[in-house]
N, C-alpha and C positions, 0 to 999 in steps of 0.2 A: 424504640423497646417493641416487641412484637405484643398483637392482642392476645391474652390470654383468656377468653371467655369461660364462664361454666358450659360445661359438655351439654347439659340440657337445653340452653341457651342458643347456642349455635348448630347444635347437631338436629334438633327436629326439624327446623326448615330447609337445611342442606341437605340432611339425609333422605327426606320425604321427596324431595325434588329427585335428587339423584336415582333413587330407587324408583320411581315413577317413569325415569325415561330410560332404566337399565335393562329390564328384563326383555325387551323386544330388540333389545339392538346387541350386536356384537360389534364393538365401536375400536376402530384403531387408527391410528394416524401415520400420515406418510413418514418417509424415511428423510435424513436432513441431506439437502441438496446445495443449501448455498453456505456460503463462506461469511465471516463476518465483515459488515462495512462499514465499519466505525473507526476512525482514526484514534480514538481515545480508548479501544479495545485492543489490548495488547494480542497479537497472535499467538498461541499456545504452540508449546513444542509438537514437533510431529508427533502424533499418537497412534498407536495400533488401531486397526478398524473397530467399529462398535460389535461387540459379539453377538452372534446370531442368536445365542441360547435365549430362554425364558428368564426373567430376573432372578437370582441366586442370593442367597442371604447367608453371610458367613460371620460368625462372631470371631474379631478379630483383637488379638493382644499384641501391643507395642512389642516389635522385636529389638529395639534398639536396647543394647546391654546397660546404658546409661541409667534405665529404670528400674533393671532388677532388685529386689524380686518384685517389686510392686508398680507393674507397668500398667498404663492405661489401655482401655478397652473401647471398641466401636463396632457397629453392626455394618458391615458393608452390604450395599444393595447394588448390584450390578445387572445390567442386561434390560432386555425388553419387558413391557408390562403387558402381562398376556391374561386372557381369561383364566381365573384361579389363582393369579398371582396375589390378591389382596388374600386369600384363604391361606395361601404358606406364608405370607407376611406375618399374619394374626399367629401363626404357629411360631415362628421364630421370637417374635416379642413374649407369648406366652413361656418359652424355652429360657427367657431370661430372669423368669421369677421375681418380677418386680424391679430389678436392676434398670435403671435408667441409663441406658447408653444412647450417644448421640448416633445418627444414621448418616453414614457417608455415601453418597449416592451418585452413579454415574447411569446415564440411560438415555435412549433416544425416544423414549415414550412407549406409547402403546393403546392399553384399554382405558378409556376415560372414567367408565365406572368402578374399575379396579383401584386405579391410582386415586379417584376421591375417596373410597373406601379407607384405603392406606392412610391418605391425609387427614382424616377423622379418627382413626386410630392411635396417629402419630400426637395429634391435638390432645386427645382423651387421655395419653399418658404422660404429657408434658415433656416430650422429646425436641432435640434440637435438631435440624437435618443442615448439613453440608455438601456442597457438590464438590467432591473429590474422588479420585480413584483409588484402590488399596491393590499393591502388590503382595500378593498372598505366598507365601514361602511353599515351593513345591506343587503350585497349582498355576498352570498359564490361564490367562485371561480368558482364552476361548473355551476353556474347559467349563461344561453346564453346570458341574458340582464342585465344591471343595470343601473340604472338612475344616471345621474350625481350629484356629490355629495361629502362629505369629504371623507379621505382616507389617506392611509398611504404607502410610497415606502420603500420596502425591497431589498434586493439583493440577500440573502439566496434562494437558489434553481433557481433562474433566469436563463433560457434557450434561446438560439436563434441560432436554427440549421437549416440546409437544406436551401429550400429558405427564411429563415428568413434572412439569412445572407443579401438578395439583398437589404432588406429593410433597413437594419444597414449600408450599405455601401452607401445609399443615405444621411445620415444625414452630414452637414457641419461640425459638430463635431461629434464623435461616440465613446462612453463611456461604461464602463462595471467595475465591481469591480473583484478582483482577483479571486473570486469564481464561477464566470459567466461561464457556458458551452455554448461556441461558435463551433459550427461544422458544417463541408461540406461532403457531399458525391456527388456521379454521379446522374444525372437526369435521372428520368423515365418517361414516357409517357405511360397513359392508354389510349387501343386503343380499342373500343367498334366494333363488328361486328355483323350482325344478319344472321344466317347460316341456311341451310336446308330449307327441305319443311315445318317443323315444326316452322321456323322463330325463332329459339331460340337464344338468345341475349349470345354473349361470349365476356369475356374481357381478354385481354392480356397486358403485360408489354413489353415496347421496351426500351432498355437502350441506353445511348450516340446518341441520337438524334443529328446529326451534325447541324442542322438549330438552336436549341434551344441552344446547346453547344456554338457555335459561337457567338449567341446572347448574352449570359451570359457573354462572354468572352469581347466582345466588350463595355457591359455596366459596368462592373467592372474597366475596364481601363479608361473608361470615368469618373468614380467617384474617380478615384485616389488611386485605392486598387492594390497593387502589384500582379505580375502574379505568386507568390508563391501560392496565396489563389487558383487561378483556376488551377494550376498545382495537389494541393492536393485534389481538389475536382474531378478531373479526374481518379485521383488513388484509389479512395476510393471507392469500390463496395457500390451500391445503398442499400443493405442489412446490412451495416454498416454505422458507422458515425466517422468520423475523427475528435476528438476534437483538436483547436489549443489552443498551449500553449501561456503564456502569451509573450513570446520572439517571437513567430511567428506572435501574432495578432500586435506587436509592430512593427515588422520589414516590414510586409506587410501593414501598415497603415489602417487595418483596424478597429483599434483602434488608437485616437487620444489623449484620456484624460482617466484618470483613475477615476473610480467613488467611493467617499466615501462610505467604505461597512458599516459604523456605521450610518450613516446619509446623504443615497444619495440624499434628498433634505432638504436642510438646512432650519429650521425654524426659527432663530433669526437672527437678523441684516438684512445685506443685504440678504434676502432668496432667494430660488431658487435652482437650480439644482447644486449639490456640487461637484465639480471637482479640480484635479490637476494634474500637469504633470506625465505623464508615468515613470516609474524608470528608471533614466539615462539621461532623457531628461531634458534639461534646465528649471528651475522654471517656472511654467507658472499657473497662478491662472484662474480658471473657470469663471471669470466674468469679465464684459467689464467696462472699466473706462473712463470718459473723464475730464480733466485736464488742469489746467493752473498755470502759476507762474508769479506773479507781483511783480515789485520793490515798496517798500513803500515809499513814498515821504520825503524828507529830512532825510532820515535813510540810512544805509549799508543793511537793512533787506528785507526780500521778504516774500510774503503772498502765499502760496501752496494751491490749493483748489482742490477737485476731488469730482466727482460724481461717484458711481458705483452701477452695476447691475448684479445681475445673470439671467441667461434663467428662464422666467417661473416665476420671483420674483413677488411679490406683494408691494416692498417698494424698493425705489432708497436711498443709503446711503450717506450723504453728508459729508464731511470733509474738515475741514480747519487748517493749522498749520502755525504759523510764524516761519522763520528761521533768527537769527542774532540781533534779537531784544530785548531779554529777556532770563532770565536763562531757560534752558529747561524745560519742562512741564508748564511753566507759563500759566496762561489763556491769550486769546488773548485781545490786548488792543484794539481792535474796534469791531462794530457790524457788521455781514455781513446777507444781505438778499435777496432773490429770488424772482423776481417780473416782471409781465408785466403788464402794462395799458389796455392790450386789454385782458388780461385773465379773468378779473374781479377776485372780492374777494381779500383777505389780505395774502400779501406776506408771503412767509413761512422764519421765522427768524431763524438764527443759534445759539443755546445758545452759550455763551463766558463765563460763569462761570465754575469752574472747571478746572483740568488739559487740556492740549493740548495733542493733536490735539482734536479740538472742534468737535463733531458729532451729526448727526441728520438724523433721517429717514424721507423720503418723501413718502407719500402712492403713488403708480404708476401711478394713476389716476391722482392726483393732479400735478404730477412732469410732465404728458404729456400734460396737460391743459396748462401750463405754457411753455413747450417746443416750443407747437405747436403755440402759441403766441408770441413767440421772447423773450423769458425771458432773463433777465440780472441779473449779480450778482453785488450788489452796497455796498460799505464800509463807515461806518461811525463812526470816532473817538469820544469820549464823547464831547459834546457840539454842536454834528451835523456836525463836518466838514467833508468834503469828504477824505478818505484817499488816496483812488486812482480811475482812472477811472472807471465808469461799463466796467464790462466784459459780452459780450455777450455768452450766452451758446452755442450757436450753432457754435461759432468760437472757442471755446475749443478743443485741441487736442482730438480724438476719440469720440466726440459728435455725430457725424453722426452715427457710428454704434450703439453707445449706444441707442440714440432715435429709431432707425428702430427697434431694437430688443425689448426694452419696450414698444414704442407707435405706435399703429397698426394706 
């Protein structure tokens, strides 16, 4: 799991080093010139060339009809990271008004100082970053701007190279599919000078600037990324690119979860960012869960209740199952509801017909209204008798991080 240090701890050192190096430097990294050379790194489908435009930010809503009306959302970040990109990114985050949306990034890199500032903001806000492309309805990839709207996430041809890796490192979870290209190389600094009586402007590159190099090393360490990434960065000439293998990405903790290549953003059920554990890691779903188990009075059985949410999701899944009361897969013997007198409106009922476990989807906004109002889960047997004492949603195991992720 990615480290999530308190902002004061990891920002003080990393930010100071970056700010000391950045003011005198206009940092840019070379374009991608090499192809992956690892046998275990699958070649991505042929993708369109990287857009020459500066990075654009688009709030995207999943366009798959299967998710309507409660579709997942994410923030698409595509293009070169230039001077001023960090400021534009901060504006895009502010426009989310506290909503924690995953960042789907596709970039050849660019300004180190801007990339570092973006990564710091991502960590401060507790956001996940995934290397993926977004196909936005009625807006070509080459367009420098796109309006917020419907779109689809794909992993084919997704790239995060050079300074983009600093943005990726900022994620509290860092995801990519096996086909993603994630690469590093030395930093370069473009220095402009005015020369001679003719006042001609010349530009030259300076390699391995110690101030920037040291700031990047401090930053990566603060974000929980292993030393091997910095080592490979220093060893790789700026005119080349070192594509990291899946094994290197895992060992360095630059990736913490695997992104599903077929459906990176799940459209059905508990929709949202679709992740699983990296190969060889213990099983870990890319969703958050609040759960509780309660004994059923006058029986040996228990009722298990869970709420599940994926990052960026538009709905929360509610599931309940009885253990030890009936034959497996029998319907629940009592009705469950989620309600709060302060929330207003009707309670959310969990259907009890059909085979167990019983499941229902709650629109994220409705769930959040109930959560903020101190919702409880109550159970009633046929005839209206209470089956067990009401359970406060906020008291369930895992409820706090789930509510923080789902509910701004």
